[in-house]
Residue, then its C-alpha position, 0 to 999 in steps of 0.5 A: m298424490i300432489n300436495l297442491k300447496n307445492l304447485k306453482p302454476q303459470y297462467i296465459t291470459n287474453e287480452t282482457g287479462k282473464k286466465t285462459a290456460v295453465i301451465l305446469p312443469i310436466a312432472q307435476f301435469q303427470e302427477l295430477m293426471e294419475d291422482i285423477e285417474d286414481l280418484a276416477a277408479a276409486a269412484e267406479r268402484h265404490e259400491e263394491p263389497t270390501t274384504s277385511h285385512d285380515e280376510f285378505v291375507s288368509g286368502l294370500k295365505r291360502d293360495g300361497i302367495i304368502 
């Protein structure tokens, strides 16, 4: 997840000085987009049942994965 303190945005303004757009390095933009996608996925799945770590590991062992 991107550290917002490390962002150094530049702004495009209109003739009155109102900010109308943001310029970010492409790497920071891509990282922000990945973070947004991750948050959207988590929000969509928030009502799904959870599995404890022990149950998860037991299932992996039962299935021969570990």
